[in-house]
C-alpha positions in Angstrom: -49.2 20.4 -39.4 -47.1 23.0 -41.0 -48.8 26.0 -42.5 -47.0 28.9 -44.2 -48.8 32.3 -45.5 -47.7 35.9 -46.3 -49.0 38.7 -44.0 -51.6 40.3 -46.7 -53.2 40.3 -50.1 -50.7 38.1 -52.1 -48.6 41.0 -54.3 -49.6 39.1 -57.5 -53.1 39.1 -56.4 -54.4 40.9 -59.3 -58.0 41.4 -57.7 -56.6 43.2 -55.2 -59.7 42.0 -53.2 -59.9 39.9 -49.8 -61.7 37.4 -51.5 -59.2 37.7 -54.7 -56.0 37.2 -52.1 -57.4 33.8 -50.5 -57.7 32.1 -53.6 -54.7 33.2 -54.7 -52.4 31.7 -51.3 -54.9 28.8 -51.8 -53.6 28.3 -55.8 -49.5 29.3 -54.6 -50.1 26.3 -52.7 -49.9 27.8 -49.1 -52.3 27.3 -46.3 -52.7 30.5 -44.7 -53.5 34.2 -44.6 -52.3 36.8 -41.8 -55.3 39.7 -42.6 -54.2 43.3 -42.5 -56.6 46.1 -41.1 -53.7 48.9 -41.4 -56.4 51.7 -41.4 -59.6 52.8 -39.9 -60.7 56.3 -40.9 -64.5 56.2 -39.6 -66.9 58.3 -41.4 -70.6 59.3 -40.4 -72.9 60.0 -43.5 -76.7 60.0 -43.6 -78.2 56.0 -44.3 -78.6 56.2 -48.3 -82.3 56.1 -49.2 -81.7 54.2 -52.4 -78.6 51.5 -52.1 -78.7 51.4 -48.0 -82.8 51.0 -46.4 -83.6 48.3 -45.8 -81.1 46.2 -45.6 -79.0 44.8 -42.8 -76.4 46.5 -41.5 -73.9 43.5 -42.1 -75.0 43.6 -45.8 -74.5 47.1 -47.1 -71.5 47.3 -48.9 -68.3 48.9 -48.9 -68.9 50.3 -45.2 -68.3 48.2 -41.7 -71.4 49.9 -40.0 -70.1 50.8 -36.6 -73.3 52.7 -35.5 -76.5 54.3 -35.6 -78.1 57.2 -35.0 -82.4 57.3 -34.8 -82.8 60.8 -32.7 -80.2 61.1 -30.4 -79.9 57.2 -29.5 -76.1 56.1 -30.8 -74.8 52.7 -29.9 -71.9 51.0 -31.0 -72.7 47.9 -33.4 -71.2 44.5 -32.5 -72.5 41.1 -33.1 -76.4 41.3 -31.7 -77.0 44.4 -33.3 -75.4 44.1 -37.6 -79.2 42.3 -38.0 -80.5 45.8 -37.6 -82.7 47.1 -40.6 -81.5 50.4 -41.5 -84.7 53.1 -42.2 -85.1 56.3 -43.7 -83.5 59.3 -42.1 -80.9 57.3 -40.0 -77.1 58.3 -39.5 -74.6 55.5 -40.3 -71.0 56.0 -38.4 -68.7 53.5 -40.6 -65.9 51.9 -41.1 -64.1 52.6 -44.7 -61.3 51.9 -46.7 -59.2 48.3 -46.9 -60.6 45.0 -45.9 -63.7 46.8 -44.0 -64.8 47.8 -47.3 -65.3 44.0 -47.7 -67.2 43.3 -44.5 -70.1 42.4 -45.8 -68.5 38.9 -47.5 -66.1 38.1 -44.9 -69.0 35.7 -44.0 -68.6 34.2 -47.8 -64.4 34.8 -47.3 -64.2 33.0 -44.4 -66.3 29.6 -45.8 -64.1 29.6 -48.9 -61.3 29.7 -46.1 -62.2 26.8 -44.4 -63.4 24.6 -47.8 -60.3 24.5 -49.2 -58.2 25.0 -46.1 -56.5 28.1 -46.3 -56.3 29.0 -42.2 -56.9 32.8 -41.5 -55.9 35.3 -39.0 -56.6 39.3 -38.3 -53.7 41.9 -38.1 -55.3 45.2 -36.0 -53.8 48.5 -37.1 -50.0 49.0 -36.1 -50.5 52.0 -33.8 -51.7 50.5 -30.9 -51.0 51.4 -27.5 -52.2 49.3 -24.3 -49.6 50.6 -22.5 -51.7 53.2 -20.1 -55.0 52.9 -18.4 -56.2 56.0 -20.0 -55.5 59.0 -23.1 -57.3 59.6 -26.7 -54.9 56.8 -28.2 -55.8 54.4 -25.8 -59.4 54.4 -26.4 -58.7 54.5 -30.1 -57.2 51.1 -29.8 -59.4 49.8 -27.7 -62.0 50.6 -30.6 -60.1 49.6 -32.9 -59.1 45.6 -31.7 -62.8 45.5 -30.8 -63.7 46.1 -34.4 -60.9 43.8 -35.7 -62.2 41.0 -33.3 -65.6 42.1 -35.0 -64.3 41.8 -38.0 -62.0 37.8 -37.4 -65.6 36.4 -36.2 -67.3 37.2 -39.2 -64.4 36.0 -40.7 -64.0 32.8 -38.5 -60.1 34.0 -37.6 -58.9 32.1 -34.7 -57.5 35.3 -34.0 -56.5 38.4 -33.7 -53.1 39.6 -33.9 -51.9 43.0 -32.0 -48.8 45.0 -30.4 -49.3 46.1 -27.0 -47.6 49.7 -27.6 -44.9 52.0 -26.7 -43.5 52.8 -23.5 -43.6 56.5 -21.9 -40.1 57.8 -21.2 -39.5 57.0 -17.1 -42.0 54.6 -17.1 -40.8 50.6 -15.3 -41.2 47.0 -17.4 -43.3 45.9 -14.3 -45.8 49.7 -14.2 -46.8 49.3 -17.9 -47.2 45.1 -17.5 -49.9 45.6 -15.3 -51.3 48.0 -17.4 -51.5 46.0 -20.4 -52.8 43.1 -17.9 -55.1 45.5 -17.3 -56.6 46.1 -20.3 -55.9 42.6 -22.1 -57.8 41.2 -20.1 -61.1 43.6 -20.2 -60.7 43.1 -23.8 -61.0 39.3 -23.4 -63.6 39.7 -21.1 -65.5 41.7 -23.8 -64.4 38.5 -26.2 -65.8 36.2 -23.9 -69.3 38.0 -23.7 -69.9 39.0 -27.6 -68.7 35.7 -29.0 -69.3 32.3 -28.5 -66.8 31.2 -30.1 -64.7 34.1 -30.1 -60.3 34.4 -31.4 -57.8 34.5 -29.1 -55.7 37.3 -28.5 -52.5 37.4 -30.0 -49.3 40.0 -28.9 -46.4 40.4 -30.3 -43.4 40.4 -30.3 -41.6 43.8 -31.2 -37.8 45.3 -31.4 -36.7 49.0 -29.9 -36.0 49.7 -25.7 -39.0 52.1 -25.7 -42.0 49.8 -26.7 -43.2 46.5 -24.9 -42.4 43.8 -26.5 -39.9 41.5 -25.8 -40.2 38.1 -25.6 -40.0 38.2 -21.9 -42.5 41.3 -21.6 -44.8 38.9 -23.8 -45.1 35.9 -22.1 -45.4 37.7 -18.9 -48.9 38.9 -19.6 -50.2 35.5 -22.0 -49.1 33.9 -18.2 -51.9 35.9 -16.3 -54.7 35.6 -18.9 -55.8 33.0 -20.3 -57.4 33.6 -24.5 -54.0 34.8 -25.3 -51.1 33.9 -26.9 -47.5 34.8 -27.8 -46.8 36.0 -31.3 -43.2 35.4 -32.0 -41.6 37.6 -34.4 -38.7 35.9 -35.1 -37.3 39.0 -37.1 -38.4 41.3 -34.0 -36.7 38.7 -31.3 -33.2 38.6 -33.7 -33.5 42.9 -33.5 -33.5 42.5 -29.1 -30.7 40.7 -29.8 -31.9 38.5 -27.0 -31.7 35.0 -28.4 -28.5 34.2 -31.5 -31.3 32.4 -33.9 -28.1 31.3 -35.2 -29.7 27.2 -34.8 -32.0 25.0 -34.3 -31.0 24.8 -30.6 -32.1 28.1 -30.2 -35.6 28.3 -31.8 -36.1 25.1 -29.5 -35.1 27.1 -26.5 -37.7 30.2 -27.8 -41.1 27.2 -28.5 -39.8 25.8 -24.7 -40.4 28.8 -22.9 -43.6 29.4 -24.9 -45.2 25.8 -24.7 -46.6 26.0 -21.9 -49.1 28.6 -22.9 -49.3 27.6 -26.8 -50.1 24.4 -26.1 -48.0 22.7 -29.2 -49.7 25.1 -31.7 -46.7 28.4 -32.7 -47.8 31.0 -34.8 -44.7 32.9 -35.9 -44.0 36.1 -38.0 -40.4 36.0 -40.4 -38.4 37.8 -42.2 -35.1 38.6 -42.9 -33.8 41.8 -40.8 -30.8 43.8 -42.2 -29.3 47.1 -39.5 -28.9 50.4 -41.8 -28.0 53.4 -40.1 -29.2 52.5 -36.7 -32.2 51.5 -37.9 -33.5 48.0 -37.8 -35.6 47.1 -40.9 -37.7 44.1 -42.1 -35.8 42.7 -45.9 -35.8 39.7 -48.1 -35.2 36.8 -46.1 -32.0 35.7 -48.8 -30.8 39.2 -47.7 -31.4 39.7 -44.2 -29.4 38.6 -40.9 -32.0 36.2 -40.1 -31.5 32.6 -42.0 -34.7 30.5 -42.4 -32.7 27.1 -42.6 -31.7 26.0 -38.8 -35.4 26.8 -38.5 -36.5 24.9 -41.2 -34.0 21.9 -39.5 -35.6 22.8 -36.3 -39.5 21.9 -37.5 -38.1 18.6 -40.0 -37.9 17.3 -36.4 -40.4 19.0 -34.5 -43.9 17.1 -33.7 -46.0 20.6 -32.8 -47.7 22.4 -35.2 -46.8 25.6 -36.3 -48.5 28.8 -38.5 -45.3 30.7 -40.0 -46.2 34.0 -41.6 -44.1 35.9 -44.3 -43.7 39.8 -43.0 -41.5 39.9 -45.9 -41.2 43.0 -48.4 -41.6 39.9 -50.8 -44.9 38.4 -48.8 -45.6 35.2 -50.8 -42.4 34.2 -52.5 -41.0 34.4 -49.2 -43.6 32.4 -47.5 -43.3 30.1 -50.8 -39.2 30.1 -50.1 -39.4 29.0 -46.9 -42.2 25.9 -47.9 -39.4 24.7 -50.3 -36.2 25.0 -48.0 -39.1 23.0 -45.4 -39.7 20.6 -47.9 -36.2 20.2 -49.2 -35.0 19.6 -45.4 -38.2 17.4 -44.8 -37.3 15.3 -48.4 -33.0 15.2 -46.9 -34.0 13.3 -43.4 -36.4 10.8 -45.6 -34.5 10.0 -47.6 -31.5 9.7 -44.9 -34.4 7.2 -43.1 -34.7 4.9 -45.8 -30.8 5.2 -46.5 -30.5 3.3 -42.9 -33.7 1.4 -42.9 -32.3 -0.1 -46.0 -28.3 -0.5 -44.8 -30.1 -1.7 -41.2 -32.4 -4.5 -42.7 
């Protein structure tokens, strides 16, 4: 099956909530949505006596509660603690902003997504650092990943997508790879311990020479750790200049490199890309240097499964554009096959 969908709530969505976004994706004829958890603003306040006392942590509206103080006790809240009932005098630690404010209805959103066949995944905040084993940013990134996984699990998401991060000046790729593997293995073990059927870890290809994010980098980590999968951001791969991505065989070369890891189920981020003042930027697909046409030609004959997420500035508009291009190519090939059978029959 081939799915198309946007990265984030559709621009045309009037309600601007995740629940509205999932519904709108379905109405647009799309079948995937990458939920964007881009802001992680932690706050601490006393529990609200009128509106929150007596509620379970998972049911508090507008907040993703990550910890509760009772006396001198502080504890991060994950799966087994989300049913903790809040009491007078509690200090609650929570995330506020973005989709975290809808956490109280994530279970409902996930159920609706399955009912209308919209596949949900979740993207962590962009500024992550798993290329080192110590430091405040690494610690914050691990917490952000855990909160993202908690949200993804509550949504029933198949995967949590993240970036490995920047490399320091003077570091070699081999040094950084070992650190990324160590961090990802610990996070994978944490998922296995806390979730019965937790989401996969998706590691996204990135552009930039100071970033651990080439296709080879990502595959070298995924081959070492079960429960991880390469996220093929094709615009970033194109910008790195390692693969031309100009004809159907160029795309198949990448799929073949990933086949033993993905199990014939690929996750792709797609947008246009262009260079401005020595810097690459994502653009609408029609304006960029990366054409969707050759990928569509590959998909027509490809028997594997694909989830293709539009990371274009036009979000759902380019997701629908890609679907139309694919369906047009598919219909054309079916027409050729029917004419061939009539001619030969």
